[in-house]
Gaussian input, Z-matrix of N, CA and C with variables (Angstrom, degrees):
# hf/3-21g

backbone

0 1
 N
 C     1     B1
 C     2     B2     1     A1
 N     3     B3     2     A2     1     D1
 C     4     B4     3     A3     2     D2
 C     5     B5     4     A4     3     D3
 N     6     B6     5     A5     4     D4
 C     7     B7     6     A6     5     D5
 C     8     B8     7     A7     6     D6
 N     9     B9     8     A8     7     D7
 C    10    B10     9     A9     8     D8
 C    11    B11    10    A10     9     D9
 N    12    B12    11    A11    10    D10
 C    13    B13    12    A12    11    D11
 C    14    B14    13    A13    12    D12
 N    15    B15    14    A14    13    D13
 C    16    B16    15    A15    14    D14
 C    17    B17    16    A16    15    D15
 N    18    B18    17    A17    16    D16
 C    19    B19    18    A18    17    D17
 C    20    B20    19    A19    18    D18
 N    21    B21    20    A20    19    D19
 C    22    B22    21    A21    20    D20
 C    23    B23    22    A22    21    D21
 N    24    B24    23    A23    22    D22
 C    25    B25    24    A24    23    D23
 C    26    B26    25    A25    24    D24
 N    27    B27    26    A26    25    D25
 C    28    B28    27    A27    26    D26
 C    29    B29    28    A28    27    D27
 N    30    B30    29    A29    28    D28
 C    31    B31    30    A30    29    D29
 C    32    B32    31    A31    30    D30
 N    33    B33    32    A32    31    D31
 C    34    B34    33    A33    32    D32
 C    35    B35    34    A34    33    D33
 N    36    B36    35    A35    34    D34
 C    37    B37    36    A36    35    D35
 C    38    B38    37    A37    36    D36
 N    39    B39    38    A38    37    D37
 C    40    B40    39    A39    38    D38
 C    41    B41    40    A40    39    D39
 N    42    B42    41    A41    40    D40
 C    43    B43    42    A42    41    D41
 C    44    B44    43    A43    42    D42
 N    45    B45    44    A44    43    D43
 C    46    B46    45    A45    44    D44
 C    47    B47    46    A46    45    D45
 N    48    B48    47    A47    46    D46
 C    49    B49    48    A48    47    D47
 C    50    B50    49    A49    48    D48
 N    51    B51    50    A50    49    D49
 C    52    B52    51    A51    50    D50
 C    53    B53    52    A52    51    D51
 N    54    B54    53    A53    52    D52
 C    55    B55    54    A54    53    D53
 C    56    B56    55    A55    54    D54
 N    57    B57    56    A56    55    D55
 C    58    B58    57    A57    56    D56
 C    59    B59    58    A58    57    D57
 N    60    B60    59    A59    58    D58
 C    61    B61    60    A60    59    D59
 C    62    B62    61    A61    60    D60
 N    63    B63    62    A62    61    D61
 C    64    B64    63    A63    62    D62
 C    65    B65    64    A64    63    D63
 N    66    B66    65    A65    64    D64
 C    67    B67    66    A66    65    D65
 C    68    B68    67    A67    66    D66
 N    69    B69    68    A68    67    D67
 C    70    B70    69    A69    68    D68
 C    71    B71    70    A70    69    D69
 N    72    B72    71    A71    70    D70
 C    73    B73    72    A72    71    D71
 C    74    B74    73    A73    72    D72
 N    75    B75    74    A74    73    D73
 C    76    B76    75    A75    74    D74
 C    77    B77    76    A76    75    D75
 N    78    B78    77    A77    76    D76
 C    79    B79    78    A78    77    D77
 C    80    B80    79    A79    78    D78
 N    81    B81    80    A80    79    D79
 C    82    B82    81    A81    80    D80
 C    83    B83    82    A82    81    D81
 N    84    B84    83    A83    82    D82
 C    85    B85    84    A84    83    D83
 C    86    B86    85    A85    84    D84
 N    87    B87    86    A86    85    D85
 C    88    B88    87    A87    86    D86
 C    89    B89    88    A88    87    D87
 N    90    B90    89    A89    88    D88
 C    91    B91    90    A90    89    D89
 C    92    B92    91    A91    90    D90
 N    93    B93    92    A92    91    D91
 C    94    B94    93    A93    92    D92
 C    95    B95    94    A94    93    D93
 N    96    B96    95    A95    94    D94
 C    97    B97    96    A96    95    D95
 C    98    B98    97    A97    96    D96
 N    99    B99    98    A98    97    D97
 C   100   B100    99    A99    98    D98
 C   101   B101   100   A100    99    D99
 N   102   B102   101   A101   100   D100
 C   103   B103   102   A102   101   D101
 C   104   B104   103   A103   102   D102
 N   105   B105   104   A104   103   D103
 C   106   B106   105   A105   104   D104
 C   107   B107   106   A106   105   D105
 N   108   B108   107   A107   106   D106
 C   109   B109   108   A108   107   D107
 C   110   B110   109   A109   108   D108
 N   111   B111   110   A110   109   D109
 C   112   B112   111   A111   110   D110
 C   113   B113   112   A112   111   D111
 N   114   B114   113   A113   112   D112
 C   115   B115   114   A114   113   D113
 C   116   B116   115   A115   114   D114
 N   117   B117   116   A116   115   D115
 C   118   B118   117   A117   116   D116
 C   119   B119   118   A118   117   D117
 N   120   B120   119   A119   118   D118
 C   121   B121   120   A120   119   D119
 C   122   B122   121   A121   120   D120
 N   123   B123   122   A122   121   D121
 C   124   B124   123   A123   122   D122
 C   125   B125   124   A124   123   D123
 N   126   B126   125   A125   124   D124
 C   127   B127   126   A126   125   D125
 C   128   B128   127   A127   126   D126
 N   129   B129   128   A128   127   D127
 C   130   B130   129   A129   128   D128
 C   131   B131   130   A130   129   D129
 N   132   B132   131   A131   130   D130
 C   133   B133   132   A132   131   D131
 C   134   B134   133   A133   132   D132
 N   135   B135   134   A134   133   D133
 C   136   B136   135   A135   134   D134
 C   137   B137   136   A136   135   D135
 N   138   B138   137   A137   136   D136
 C   139   B139   138   A138   137   D137
 C   140   B140   139   A139   138   D138
 N   141   B141   140   A140   139   D139
 C   142   B142   141   A141   140   D140
 C   143   B143   142   A142   141   D141
 N   144   B144   143   A143   142   D142
 C   145   B145   144   A144   143   D143
 C   146   B146   145   A145   144   D144
 N   147   B147   146   A146   145   D145
 C   148   B148   147   A147   146   D146
 C   149   B149   148   A148   147   D147
 N   150   B150   149   A149   148   D148
 C   151   B151   150   A150   149   D149
 C   152   B152   151   A151   150   D150
 N   153   B153   152   A152   151   D151
 C   154   B154   153   A153   152   D152
 C   155   B155   154   A154   153   D153
 N   156   B156   155   A155   154   D154
 C   157   B157   156   A156   155   D155
 C   158   B158   157   A157   156   D156
 N   159   B159   158   A158   157   D157
 C   160   B160   159   A159   158   D158
 C   161   B161   160   A160   159   D159
 N   162   B162   161   A161   160   D160
 C   163   B163   162   A162   161   D161
 C   164   B164   163   A163   162   D162
 N   165   B165   164   A164   163   D163
 C   166   B166   165   A165   164   D164
 C   167   B167   166   A166   165   D165
 N   168   B168   167   A167   166   D166
 C   169   B169   168   A168   167   D167
 C   170   B170   169   A169   168   D168
 N   171   B171   170   A170   169   D169
 C   172   B172   171   A171   170   D170
 C   173   B173   172   A172   171   D171
 N   174   B174   173   A173   172   D172
 C   175   B175   174   A174   173   D173
 C   176   B176   175   A175   174   D174
 N   177   B177   176   A176   175   D175
 C   178   B178   177   A177   176   D176
 C   179   B179   178   A178   177   D177
 N   180   B180   179   A179   178   D178
 C   181   B181   180   A180   179   D179
 C   182   B182   181   A181   180   D180
 N   183   B183   182   A182   181   D181
 C   184   B184   183   A183   182   D182
 C   185   B185   184   A184   183   D183
 N   186   B186   185   A185   184   D184
 C   187   B187   186   A186   185   D185
 C   188   B188   187   A187   186   D186
 N   189   B189   188   A188   187   D187
 C   190   B190   189   A189   188   D188
 C   191   B191   190   A190   189   D189
 N   192   B192   191   A191   190   D190
 C   193   B193   192   A192   191   D191
 C   194   B194   193   A193   192   D192
 N   195   B195   194   A194   193   D193
 C   196   B196   195   A195   194   D194
 C   197   B197   196   A196   195   D195
 N   198   B198   197   A197   196   D196
 C   199   B199   198   A198   197   D197
 C   200   B200   199   A199   198   D198
 N   201   B201   200   A200   199   D199
 C   202   B202   201   A201   200   D200
 C   203   B203   202   A202   201   D201
 N   204   B204   203   A203   202   D202
 C   205   B205   204   A204   203   D203
 C   206   B206   205   A205   204   D204
 N   207   B207   206   A206   205   D205
 C   208   B208   207   A207   206   D206
 C   209   B209   208   A208   207   D207
 N   210   B210   209   A209   208   D208
 C   211   B211   210   A210   209   D209
 C   212   B212   211   A211   210   D210
 N   213   B213   212   A212   211   D211
 C   214   B214   213   A213   212   D212
 C   215   B215   214   A214   213   D213
 N   216   B216   215   A215   214   D214
 C   217   B217   216   A216   215   D215
 C   218   B218   217   A217   216   D216
 N   219   B219   218   A218   217   D217
 C   220   B220   219   A219   218   D218
 C   221   B221   220   A220   219   D219
 N   222   B222   221   A221   220   D220
 C   223   B223   222   A222   221   D221
 C   224   B224   223   A223   222   D222
 N   225   B225   224   A224   223   D223
 C   226   B226   225   A225   224   D224
 C   227   B227   226   A226   225   D225
 N   228   B228   227   A227   226   D226
 C   229   B229   228   A228   227   D227
 C   230   B230   229   A229   228   D228
 N   231   B231   230   A230   229   D229
 C   232   B232   231   A231   230   D230
 C   233   B233   232   A232   231   D231
 N   234   B234   233   A233   232   D232
 C   235   B235   234   A234   233   D233
 C   236   B236   235   A235   234   D234
 N   237   B237   236   A236   235   D235
 C   238   B238   237   A237   236   D236
 C   239   B239   238   A238   237   D237
 N   240   B240   239   A239   238   D238
 C   241   B241   240   A240   239   D239
 C   242   B242   241   A241   240   D240
 N   243   B243   242   A242   241   D241
 C   244   B244   243   A243   242   D242
 C   245   B245   244   A244   243   D243
 N   246   B246   245   A245   244   D244
 C   247   B247   246   A246   245   D245
 C   248   B248   247   A247   246   D246
 N   249   B249   248   A248   247   D247
 C   250   B250   249   A249   248   D248
 C   251   B251   250   A250   249   D249
 N   252   B252   251   A251   250   D250
 C   253   B253   252   A252   251   D251
 C   254   B254   253   A253   252   D252
 N   255   B255   254   A254   253   D253
 C   256   B256   255   A255   254   D254
 C   257   B257   256   A256   255   D255
 N   258   B258   257   A257   256   D256
 C   259   B259   258   A258   257   D257
 C   260   B260   259   A259   258   D258
 N   261   B261   260   A260   259   D259
 C   262   B262   261   A261   260   D260
 C   263   B263   262   A262   261   D261
 N   264   B264   263   A263   262   D262
 C   265   B265   264   A264   263   D263
 C   266   B266   265   A265   264   D264
 N   267   B267   266   A266   265   D265
 C   268   B268   267   A267   266   D266
 C   269   B269   268   A268   267   D267
 N   270   B270   269   A269   268   D268
 C   271   B271   270   A270   269   D269
 C   272   B272   271   A271   270   D270
 N   273   B273   272   A272   271   D271
 C   274   B274   273   A273   272   D272
 C   275   B275   274   A274   273   D273
 N   276   B276   275   A275   274   D274
 C   277   B277   276   A276   275   D275
 C   278   B278   277   A277   276   D276
 N   279   B279   278   A278   277   D277
 C   280   B280   279   A279   278   D278
 C   281   B281   280   A280   279   D279
 N   282   B282   281   A281   280   D280
 C   283   B283   282   A282   281   D281
 C   284   B284   283   A283   282   D282
 N   285   B285   284   A284   283   D283
 C   286   B286   285   A285   284   D284
 C   287   B287   286   A286   285   D285
 N   288   B288   287   A287   286   D286
 C   289   B289   288   A288   287   D287
 C   290   B290   289   A289   288   D288
 N   291   B291   290   A290   289   D289
 C   292   B292   291   A291   290   D290
 C   293   B293   292   A292   291   D291
 N   294   B294   293   A293   292   D292
 C   295   B295   294   A294   293   D293
 C   296   B296   295   A295   294   D294
 N   297   B297   296   A296   295   D295
 C   298   B298   297   A297   296   D296
 C   299   B299   298   A298   297   D297
 N   300   B300   299   A299   298   D298
 C   301   B301   300   A300   299   D299
 C   302   B302   301   A301   300   D300
 N   303   B303   302   A302   301   D301
 C   304   B304   303   A303   302   D302
 C   305   B305   304   A304   303   D303
 N   306   B306   305   A305   304   D304
 C   307   B307   306   A306   305   D305
 C   308   B308   307   A307   306   D306

   B1=1.4516
   B2=1.5295
   B3=1.3031
   B4=1.4651
   B5=1.5313
   B6=1.3157
   B7=1.4686
   B8=1.5261
   B9=1.3188
   B10=1.4600
   B11=1.5355
   B12=1.3141
   B13=1.4661
   B14=1.5262
   B15=1.3273
   B16=1.4632
   B17=1.5309
   B18=1.3319
   B19=1.4622
   B20=1.5257
   B21=1.3281
   B22=1.4687
   B23=1.5240
   B24=1.3172
   B25=1.4679
   B26=1.5354
   B27=1.3140
   B28=1.4599
   B29=1.5244
   B30=1.3206
   B31=1.4672
   B32=1.5266
   B33=1.3228
   B34=1.4742
   B35=1.5267
   B36=1.3172
   B37=1.4653
   B38=1.5194
   B39=1.3276
   B40=1.4591
   B41=1.5092
   B42=1.3295
   B43=1.4650
   B44=1.5218
   B45=1.3190
   B46=1.4623
   B47=1.5298
   B48=1.3289
   B49=1.4642
   B50=1.5256
   B51=1.3237
   B52=1.4578
   B53=1.5224
   B54=1.3222
   B55=1.4754
   B56=1.5164
   B57=1.3131
   B58=1.4601
   B59=1.5165
   B60=1.3086
   B61=1.4522
   B62=1.5242
   B63=1.3261
   B64=1.4613
   B65=1.5231
   B66=1.3315
   B67=1.4526
   B68=1.5216
   B69=1.3274
   B70=1.4574
   B71=1.5246
   B72=1.3149
   B73=1.4609
   B74=1.5254
   B75=1.3067
   B76=1.4622
   B77=1.5233
   B78=1.3228
   B79=1.4670
   B80=1.5245
   B81=1.3347
   B82=1.4615
   B83=1.5290
   B84=1.3163
   B85=1.4643
   B86=1.5222
   B87=1.3009
   B88=1.4636
   B89=1.5205
   B90=1.3141
   B91=1.4585
   B92=1.5251
   B93=1.3160
   B94=1.4620
   B95=1.5204
   B96=1.3294
   B97=1.4559
   B98=1.5140
   B99=1.3300
   B100=1.4672
   B101=1.5332
   B102=1.3163
   B103=1.4729
   B104=1.5279
   B105=1.2973
   B106=1.4644
   B107=1.5244
   B108=1.3019
   B109=1.4607
   B110=1.5262
   B111=1.3205
   B112=1.4614
   B113=1.5260
   B114=1.3184
   B115=1.4586
   B116=1.5312
   B117=1.3417
   B118=1.4606
   B119=1.5196
   B120=1.3168
   B121=1.4605
   B122=1.5252
   B123=1.3141
   B124=1.4622
   B125=1.5230
   B126=1.3179
   B127=1.4597
   B128=1.5244
   B129=1.3202
   B130=1.4588
   B131=1.5256
   B132=1.3236
   B133=1.4596
   B134=1.5224
   B135=1.3222
   B136=1.4578
   B137=1.5227
   B138=1.3110
   B139=1.4664
   B140=1.5260
   B141=1.3243
   B142=1.4644
   B143=1.5261
   B144=1.3143
   B145=1.4586
   B146=1.5332
   B147=1.3284
   B148=1.4671
   B149=1.5247
   B150=1.3317
   B151=1.4544
   B152=1.5211
   B153=1.3195
   B154=1.4646
   B155=1.5251
   B156=1.3006
   B157=1.4576
   B158=1.5220
   B159=1.3088
   B160=1.4586
   B161=1.5239
   B162=1.3070
   B163=1.4699
   B164=1.5332
   B165=1.3261
   B166=1.4675
   B167=1.5293
   B168=1.3260
   B169=1.4666
   B170=1.5238
   B171=1.3218
   B172=1.4623
   B173=1.5245
   B174=1.3189
   B175=1.4768
   B176=1.5275
   B177=1.3111
   B178=1.4718
   B179=1.5288
   B180=1.3321
   B181=1.4728
   B182=1.5232
   B183=1.3254
   B184=1.4683
   B185=1.5240
   B186=1.3187
   B187=1.4640
   B188=1.5254
   B189=1.3196
   B190=1.4642
   B191=1.5277
   B192=1.3375
   B193=1.4663
   B194=1.5251
   B195=1.3342
   B196=1.4626
   B197=1.5279
   B198=1.3175
   B199=1.4672
   B200=1.5275
   B201=1.3154
   B202=1.4671
   B203=1.5232
   B204=1.3292
   B205=1.4605
   B206=1.5234
   B207=1.3133
   B208=1.4601
   B209=1.5213
   B210=1.3292
   B211=1.4669
   B212=1.5221
   B213=1.3208
   B214=1.4504
   B215=1.5080
   B216=1.3274
   B217=1.4581
   B218=1.5202
   B219=1.3047
   B220=1.4622
   B221=1.5285
   B222=1.3290
   B223=1.4623
   B224=1.5233
   B225=1.3239
   B226=1.4575
   B227=1.5224
   B228=1.2998
   B229=1.4618
   B230=1.5194
   B231=1.3182
   B232=1.4603
   B233=1.5192
   B234=1.3216
   B235=1.4630
   B236=1.5180
   B237=1.3199
   B238=1.4624
   B239=1.5274
   B240=1.3138
   B241=1.4649
   B242=1.5250
   B243=1.3240
   B244=1.4539
   B245=1.5300
   B246=1.3323
   B247=1.4668
   B248=1.5321
   B249=1.3191
   B250=1.4673
   B251=1.5291
   B252=1.3208
   B253=1.4660
   B254=1.5281
   B255=1.3269
   B256=1.4597
   B257=1.5245
   B258=1.3080
   B259=1.4606
   B260=1.5317
   B261=1.3241
   B262=1.4620
   B263=1.5300
   B264=1.3239
   B265=1.4737
   B266=1.5223
   B267=1.3083
   B268=1.4628
   B269=1.5290
   B270=1.3309
   B271=1.4730
   B272=1.5283
   B273=1.3241
   B274=1.4583
   B275=1.5222
   B276=1.3223
   B277=1.4625
   B278=1.5245
   B279=1.3246
   B280=1.4644
   B281=1.5284
   B282=1.3248
   B283=1.4645
   B284=1.5244
   B285=1.3129
   B286=1.4569
   B287=1.5212
   B288=1.3325
   B289=1.4620
   B290=1.5233
   B291=1.3164
   B292=1.4533
   B293=1.5085
   B294=1.3061
   B295=1.4517
   B296=1.5263
   B297=1.3117
   B298=1.4691
   B299=1.5263
   B300=1.2952
   B301=1.4466
   B302=1.5088
   B303=1.3342
   B304=1.4702
   B305=1.5130
   B306=1.3053
   B307=1.4745
   B308=1.4971
   A1=107.94
   A2=116.15
   A3=120.30
   A4=109.55
   A5=115.74
   A6=120.12
   A7=109.99
   A8=117.49
   A9=120.61
   A10=110.33
   A11=116.87
   A12=120.53
   A13=110.95
   A14=116.50
   A15=121.12
   A16=110.50
   A17=116.78
   A18=121.26
   A19=110.18
   A20=116.45
   A21=120.53
   A22=111.31
   A23=116.53
   A24=121.17
   A25=111.13
   A26=116.37
   A27=120.78
   A28=111.15
   A29=116.88
   A30=119.81
   A31=111.85
   A32=117.77
   A33=120.42
   A34=109.81
   A35=116.12
   A36=120.12
   A37=112.58
   A38=116.77
   A39=120.37
   A40=115.61
   A41=117.65
   A42=120.06
   A43=114.79
   A44=117.91
   A45=122.08
   A46=110.66
   A47=117.01
   A48=120.19
   A49=113.64
   A50=114.41
   A51=120.27
   A52=109.32
   A53=117.08
   A54=123.17
   A55=107.72
   A56=116.32
   A57=121.69
   A58=108.77
   A59=114.76
   A60=121.42
   A61=107.66
   A62=116.14
   A63=121.73
   A64=106.46
   A65=115.71
   A66=121.49
   A67=109.82
   A68=116.22
   A69=121.15
   A70=107.62
   A71=116.60
   A72=121.81
   A73=112.42
   A74=116.31
   A75=120.92
   A76=111.90
   A77=116.95
   A78=120.74
   A79=112.56
   A80=116.92
   A81=121.07
   A82=112.47
   A83=116.74
   A84=121.16
   A85=109.82
   A86=115.72
   A87=120.03
   A88=112.86
   A89=118.48
   A90=120.80
   A91=112.12
   A92=117.22
   A93=121.20
   A94=111.43
   A95=115.69
   A96=121.09
   A97=110.67
   A98=116.43
   A99=120.49
   A100=114.60
   A101=117.95
   A102=120.85
   A103=112.06
   A104=117.02
   A105=121.16
   A106=111.91
   A107=114.18
   A108=122.21
   A109=106.70
   A110=114.74
   A111=119.53
   A112=114.14
   A113=118.06
   A114=122.42
   A115=108.69
   A116=116.00
   A117=120.24
   A118=111.16
   A119=114.40
   A120=122.44
   A121=106.56
   A122=115.88
   A123=121.93
   A124=108.93
   A125=115.61
   A126=122.05
   A127=105.72
   A128=115.93
   A129=119.22
   A130=109.67
   A131=114.27
   A132=122.65
   A133=107.39
   A134=116.19
   A135=119.51
   A136=110.72
   A137=115.34
   A138=120.85
   A139=110.75
   A140=117.64
   A141=120.69
   A142=111.83
   A143=117.86
   A144=121.65
   A145=112.99
   A146=117.12
   A147=120.91
   A148=109.55
   A149=116.50
   A150=121.51
   A151=114.67
   A152=118.52
   A153=121.60
   A154=110.40
   A155=115.31
   A156=120.42
   A157=108.62
   A158=114.88
   A159=120.89
   A160=112.13
   A161=118.18
   A162=120.43
   A163=111.09
   A164=117.90
   A165=121.21
   A166=110.66
   A167=116.77
   A168=120.95
   A169=110.11
   A170=116.03
   A171=120.07
   A172=111.00
   A173=116.88
   A174=119.95
   A175=110.18
   A176=116.06
   A177=120.12
   A178=110.06
   A179=116.76
   A180=121.13
   A181=110.45
   A182=116.97
   A183=120.27
   A184=112.09
   A185=117.16
   A186=120.65
   A187=110.33
   A188=116.54
   A189=119.98
   A190=111.77
   A191=116.59
   A192=121.35
   A193=113.05
   A194=117.76
   A195=121.25
   A196=112.14
   A197=117.45
   A198=120.76
   A199=111.05
   A200=117.60
   A201=121.25
   A202=110.89
   A203=115.86
   A204=119.95
   A205=111.68
   A206=117.36
   A207=121.63
   A208=111.88
   A209=116.92
   A210=121.35
   A211=112.89
   A212=117.94
   A213=119.07
   A214=117.10
   A215=118.44
   A216=118.93
   A217=107.29
   A218=115.42
   A219=121.51
   A220=111.61
   A221=116.56
   A222=119.27
   A223=111.48
   A224=114.49
   A225=122.62
   A226=107.94
   A227=117.04
   A228=121.26
   A229=105.56
   A230=116.75
   A231=121.50
   A232=111.08
   A233=114.71
   A234=122.90
   A235=105.53
   A236=116.58
   A237=122.64
   A238=109.69
   A239=115.56
   A240=120.78
   A241=111.40
   A242=114.87
   A243=119.86
   A244=106.12
   A245=117.99
   A246=118.71
   A247=113.01
   A248=118.45
   A249=120.91
   A250=111.27
   A251=117.08
   A252=120.71
   A253=110.74
   A254=115.89
   A255=120.93
   A256=110.50
   A257=116.58
   A258=120.60
   A259=110.55
   A260=117.08
   A261=120.93
   A262=111.91
   A263=116.95
   A264=121.68
   A265=111.31
   A266=117.72
   A267=123.28
   A268=110.85
   A269=115.39
   A270=122.91
   A271=112.14
   A272=116.49
   A273=121.45
   A274=110.63
   A275=115.92
   A276=121.50
   A277=108.78
   A278=117.20
   A279=118.97
   A280=111.84
   A281=115.71
   A282=120.96
   A283=108.76
   A284=115.47
   A285=120.55
   A286=109.78
   A287=116.03
   A288=118.57
   A289=109.97
   A290=116.26
   A291=120.37
   A292=109.49
   A293=115.91
   A294=122.10
   A295=108.68
   A296=116.83
   A297=120.40
   A298=109.01
   A299=116.78
   A300=120.64
   A301=114.25
   A302=118.23
   A303=121.21
   A304=108.55
   A305=115.52
   A306=119.68
   A307=110.55
   D1=134.11
   D2=178.52
   D3=-73.71
   D4=162.85
   D5=178.04
   D6=-63.38
   D7=-38.07
   D8=178.30
   D9=-61.12
   D10=-44.77
   D11=178.34
   D12=-63.62
   D13=-39.82
   D14=178.57
   D15=-61.09
   D16=-45.02
   D17=179.16
   D18=-62.60
   D19=-46.78
   D20=179.65
   D21=-59.00
   D22=-48.49
   D23=-177.85
   D24=-63.47
   D25=-43.66
   D26=-178.85
   D27=-63.26
   D28=-43.74
   D29=-179.55
   D30=-72.00
   D31=-35.17
   D32=175.09
   D33=-58.84
   D34=-46.83
   D35=-177.31
   D36=-71.35
   D37=-38.07
   D38=-173.99
   D39=-85.71
   D40=-23.61
   D41=-174.56
   D42=-120.39
   D43=-11.99
   D44=-177.85
   D45=45.38
   D46=57.14
   D47=-173.63
   D48=-71.82
   D49=152.81
   D50=170.75
   D51=-86.92
   D52=-18.62
   D53=175.27
   D54=-148.75
   D55=134.67
   D56=176.46
   D57=-144.96
   D58=129.83
   D59=175.00
   D60=-135.56
   D61=124.15
   D62=176.34
   D63=-121.20
   D64=116.50
   D65=-176.81
   D66=-115.47
   D67=126.56
   D68=175.81
   D69=-78.75
   D70=112.20
   D71=179.90
   D72=-107.79
   D73=18.50
   D74=-177.46
   D75=-58.33
   D76=-34.97
   D77=-178.90
   D78=-62.97
   D79=-16.34
   D80=-179.41
   D81=-85.62
   D82=1.08
   D83=-174.39
   D84=-120.76
   D85=128.32
   D86=-173.35
   D87=-65.94
   D88=-20.95
   D89=-179.12
   D90=-80.93
   D91=-5.20
   D92=-175.97
   D93=-103.33
   D94=141.39
   D95=175.19
   D96=-81.02
   D97=178.82
   D98=-175.25
   D99=-64.98
   D100=-25.84
   D101=-179.20
   D102=-108.23
   D103=16.91
   D104=-174.43
   D105=-67.64
   D106=150.84
   D107=173.39
   D108=-134.04
   D109=69.39
   D110=-174.32
   D111=-120.94
   D112=-19.99
   D113=-176.89
   D114=-129.16
   D115=124.03
   D116=-177.15
   D117=-133.04
   D118=146.51
   D119=171.20
   D120=-107.51
   D121=125.42
   D122=-178.98
   D123=-118.33
   D124=123.21
   D125=172.31
   D126=-115.59
   D127=118.66
   D128=-177.07
   D129=-135.53
   D130=132.90
   D131=178.64
   D132=-117.45
   D133=120.48
   D134=-176.62
   D135=-147.11
   D136=139.02
   D137=174.96
   D138=-64.98
   D139=-20.71
   D140=178.71
   D141=-65.34
   D142=-16.73
   D143=178.96
   D144=-82.86
   D145=-8.02
   D146=179.67
   D147=-55.38
   D148=128.05
   D149=177.58
   D150=81.17
   D151=-2.69
   D152=179.49
   D153=-98.16
   D154=141.29
   D155=173.31
   D156=-77.07
   D157=164.97
   D158=-176.17
   D159=-55.83
   D160=-44.40
   D161=-177.69
   D162=-64.14
   D163=-35.43
   D164=178.12
   D165=-68.18
   D166=-37.15
   D167=177.24
   D168=-64.39
   D169=-44.95
   D170=-179.67
   D171=-65.18
   D172=-39.19
   D173=176.67
   D174=-62.05
   D175=-41.38
   D176=179.77
   D177=-60.10
   D178=-47.19
   D179=179.41
   D180=-64.75
   D181=-46.11
   D182=-179.81
   D183=-61.82
   D184=-36.06
   D185=176.93
   D186=-64.89
   D187=-45.28
   D188=178.04
   D189=-61.43
   D190=-34.96
   D191=-175.21
   D192=-101.45
   D193=19.46
   D194=-176.82
   D195=-55.18
   D196=-42.36
   D197=-179.98
   D198=-63.28
   D199=-43.78
   D200=179.28
   D201=-63.27
   D202=-39.55
   D203=-179.49
   D204=-67.53
   D205=-24.27
   D206=177.55
   D207=-91.79
   D208=-6.06
   D209=-174.05
   D210=-117.12
   D211=32.35
   D212=173.13
   D213=114.05
   D214=-12.22
   D215=175.78
   D216=-76.27
   D217=120.50
   D218=-176.39
   D219=-90.92
   D220=-35.51
   D221=-175.46
   D222=-147.93
   D223=140.21
   D224=173.65
   D225=-125.57
   D226=120.62
   D227=170.64
   D228=-92.17
   D229=110.94
   D230=-174.27
   D231=-102.84
   D232=130.29
   D233=174.87
   D234=-128.00
   D235=104.04
   D236=-172.27
   D237=-115.71
   D238=128.92
   D239=-175.11
   D240=-137.62
   D241=151.65
   D242=166.49
   D243=-82.11
   D244=164.34
   D245=177.41
   D246=-56.95
   D247=-38.78
   D248=179.88
   D249=-67.38
   D250=-40.43
   D251=178.07
   D252=-63.93
   D253=-41.44
   D254=179.81
   D255=-63.93
   D256=-42.74
   D257=177.93
   D258=-63.52
   D259=-40.53
   D260=179.37
   D261=-65.36
   D262=-27.33
   D263=177.44
   D264=-85.50
   D265=3.85
   D266=-176.89
   D267=59.45
   D268=35.66
   D269=177.13
   D270=57.40
   D271=40.35
   D272=179.22
   D273=-123.34
   D274=126.95
   D275=175.19
   D276=-96.23
   D277=154.74
   D278=178.35
   D279=-66.59
   D280=150.57
   D281=175.17
   D282=-71.45
   D283=152.14
   D284=176.19
   D285=-84.47
   D286=140.40
   D287=176.92
   D288=-74.91
   D289=159.76
   D290=173.75
   D291=-71.28
   D292=147.62
   D293=176.63
   D294=-70.57
   D295=142.85
   D296=175.66
   D297=-58.87
   D298=128.28
   D299=178.61
   D300=90.60
   D301=-9.60
   D302=179.38
   D303=-93.83
   D304=136.68
   D305=-179.27
   D306=-113.83

């Protein structure tokens, strides 16, 4: 199983999201090789985030992905929303910036 699949499966089971997108952005980082799985963008929409502040949502995701973070994942760009927040954003997540030094 790839790291991307592991992240997707873990978040599906732990958050029961209404929307989940896990994008491997390793190719955008100069320290990563062509087959790297070290940098990911995660967009997750879950009712479990209702009433939680952003830092609590990120802690929840990081706790679920603790093994991945210890096994080679260098960076996670987390975008966590409740269903109402996601609808208010018109189901659009922010674009990822380019890595410093990457062209």
